[in-house]
N, C-alpha and C positions, 0 to 999 in steps of 0.2 A: 254188219250185213256182207258177203261176199256175192258178187254177180260174176259167174264165172261162164264166158262163151266165146267161141271160135272165132264169129263174127262181129269185129272191133265196132260196124254199126251199129248192129240191132244191141251189141254190151251198151253202148256210148247210152242209147236210147233211154234202154230198163235203166241204168244211172243216176240221167236225167230226171227221170220218174219219182224215184226211188229219192232223189236228194231234192227234189222239190217237196217232197212229203216228207223231210228231215229224218231219213234214215244215213246212218252214218255208212257209207259203202266204197268196198275196196276190189276196185273191178282186176280181173286176172284173164290170160286168154287159152291157156292149157291144165291137164289133169296136172302137171309136177308143180305148175305156179298154183295154183288152189291147194294144193296139197299143202306146201310152205305155206301161204300165207293164213289156210285154217287151223296147223300149229300153233303160229307164231301169234295172228290174232285170237283164236277161239270164236269166230263170229255165234251168232245168235239164230244163224236161217245165210242158205244157199239158196241162190236164185240157178239157174244154171239153164245153159245151150250149148253141150258141148258135143261134139262130133264123136268123140269116146267116153262119152258120162258112162258104158258101162264099167267101164278104168277105173273113173271117180267113185263109183260106189263100189266097185271091188278093192279100193285102198281105205275109204273108211270103214267097209264094214271090218277088214283086218285090222284098225287102230280102232279100241272102243271109243276112247275121247273123241272122235272125229267119228264116229257112226251113231252118237247122241246128238250131231248136230241137223235137224228137218231141212230137206230140200224141199224146192218147186220147182217142176222144170217148165221149161219155156214151150211152149206149143202152139199151133195157130189156132186153137181154140182158147187160150191164154193171152193174148198177143195184144187185145184191145186193155188199153193202160187202169181202165176200173174192174176188169176179170183179172186181174193181174194182182191188185191191188188188195184185193179180196181174198186171193187166191192166198197170198204173203200175211194178210190178218189173221184169217184162218190157221194156216200154221202153227203161228206165235202163237196165239191161243189155245191150241192142243198140245205146246209144249210144255 
């Protein structure tokens, strides 16, 4: 799983939650890093809160192998750990 977040504190919180649930997590802090890691690791899901998330979506759409990776966008609505975990589970089930 890839966690892409410009804010290191928010990203670390998300990584801690997912790690506790036994997900293998790769944290990144920019679109460029995210694309490099996606190409190298082929994560099964992306959890993202990036100020330039539209750029990440464009990069993913331009590469068919990346475009298949589901993404959960972190927002104020899913900031609570139990809500985030449920969204992640739903995204993985849809895959």
